[in-house]
C-alpha positions as CSV (number, residue, x, y, z in Angstrom):
1,Q,0.0,0.0,0.0
2,V,1.1,3.6,-0.7
3,Q,0.3,6.8,1.1
4,L,0.2,10.1,-0.7
5,V,0.4,13.5,0.9
6,E,-0.2,16.6,-1.2
7,S,0.8,20.2,-0.5
8,G,1.1,23.5,-2.3
9,G,-2.3,24.6,-3.3
10,G,-3.7,28.0,-2.6
11,L,-5.2,31.2,-4.1
12,V,-3.4,32.9,-6.9
13,Q,-4.3,35.6,-9.5
14,A,-4.6,34.7,-13.2
15,G,-1.2,34.5,-14.8
16,G,0.4,33.4,-11.6
17,S,2.2,30.2,-10.6
18,L,1.9,27.5,-8.0
19,R,3.8,24.3,-7.3
20,L,2.1,21.2,-6.0
21,S,4.0,18.5,-4.2
22,C,3.0,14.8,-3.6
23,A,5.1,12.8,-1.2
24,A,4.8,9.1,-1.4
25,S,5.5,6.6,1.4
26,G,4.9,2.9,2.0
27,R,5.4,0.5,-0.9
28,I,7.4,2.9,-3.0
29,F,9.2,0.2,-4.9
30,S,5.8,-0.9,-6.4
31,I,5.2,2.5,-8.0
32,L,5.6,2.6,-11.8
33,S,4.0,5.9,-12.5
34,M,2.2,8.8,-10.7
35,G,-0.3,11.3,-11.9
36,W,-2.0,14.5,-11.1
37,F,-5.8,14.7,-11.5
38,R,-8.1,17.6,-10.9
39,Q,-11.8,18.0,-10.3
40,A,-13.7,21.2,-10.7
41,P,-17.2,21.7,-9.1
42,G,-19.8,19.9,-11.2
43,K,-17.2,18.2,-13.4
44,E,-15.6,14.8,-13.6
45,R,-12.1,14.2,-12.3
46,E,-9.6,14.5,-15.2
47,L,-6.0,13.5,-15.7
48,V,-3.8,16.6,-15.9
49,A,-0.3,15.1,-16.1
50,G,1.5,11.8,-15.5
51,I,5.0,10.6,-15.2
52,R,6.8,7.3,-15.1
53,W,9.0,6.6,-12.2
54,S,11.7,5.3,-14.4
55,G,11.7,8.3,-16.8
56,G,10.4,8.9,-20.3
57,T,8.2,11.5,-21.8
58,P,5.5,12.8,-19.4
59,Y,1.9,13.0,-20.4
60,Y,-0.1,16.3,-20.3
61,A,-3.7,17.1,-21.0
62,D,-4.1,19.4,-24.0
63,S,-5.6,22.1,-21.6
64,V,-2.3,22.4,-19.7
65,K,0.4,21.7,-22.3
66,G,3.0,24.4,-22.3
67,R,1.9,25.7,-18.9
68,F,2.3,22.8,-16.5
69,I,5.4,20.8,-15.8
70,I,5.4,17.5,-13.9
71,S,8.7,16.2,-12.4
72,R,9.9,13.8,-9.8
73,D,12.6,13.5,-7.2
74,N,13.2,9.8,-6.8
75,A,15.4,10.4,-3.7
76,K,12.6,12.2,-2.0
77,N,9.8,9.9,-3.4
78,T,8.1,13.1,-4.4
79,V,6.3,14.2,-7.6
80,Y,5.8,17.9,-8.4
81,L,3.4,19.8,-10.6
82,Q,4.7,23.3,-11.5
83,M,1.7,25.3,-12.8
84,N,2.4,28.5,-14.7
85,S,0.2,31.0,-16.5
86,L,-2.7,29.9,-14.4
87,K,-6.2,30.6,-15.6
88,P,-9.5,30.7,-13.8
89,E,-10.5,27.5,-15.5
90,D,-7.6,25.8,-13.7
91,T,-9.6,26.2,-10.4
92,A,-10.2,22.7,-9.0
93,V,-9.2,20.3,-6.3
94,Y,-6.0,18.6,-7.4
95,Y,-5.3,15.0,-6.5
96,C,-2.2,12.9,-6.7
97,Y,-2.6,9.3,-7.7
98,A,-0.5,6.1,-7.6
99,L,-1.1,2.4,-7.3
100,G,-4.9,2.8,-6.9
101,T,-4.4,5.3,-4.1
102,W,-5.5,8.9,-4.1
103,G,-4.1,11.7,-2.0
104,Q,-6.3,13.9,0.1
105,G,-6.5,16.6,-2.5
106,T,-5.4,20.3,-2.4
107,Q,-7.5,23.2,-3.5
108,V,-6.2,25.5,-6.3
109,T,-8.2,28.7,-6.9
110,V,-7.3,31.1,-9.6
111,S,-9.0,34.5,-9.5
112,S,-9.6,36.6,-12.6
C-alpha cells in the first residue's frame, strides 16, 4: 500500500504560478507511475499530467500543455506539478494518484 500527501495549493491571480508536491510513502518500490488529476465543481475528475517513475516523456492534457510541468525526485519519493500562467478555469481540487491510491486533494483557486 502507498500513502500520498499533497501540498502547495492556494489562491493565486490569473497569470500566476503554483507548485504542488506529492510525497509518497509505503510500498514505494511498487510505483511505476504517478499522476495529477483535478476535479472542478460539477465536473468529472480528469487526468492533468502523468510521469513514469523510471523516466520517459511525461503526459499532459491538452488544456495544460506548455503551462504545467510534472517532475519527480526519486530520492525524496516526491512528484511535483509546476503550474504556470494559471487561468480561472484551472480552479479545482488537485489530486495525486498512484497504485490505486488517491491523495487527500489540495485546492487551487485562480482569481480573474
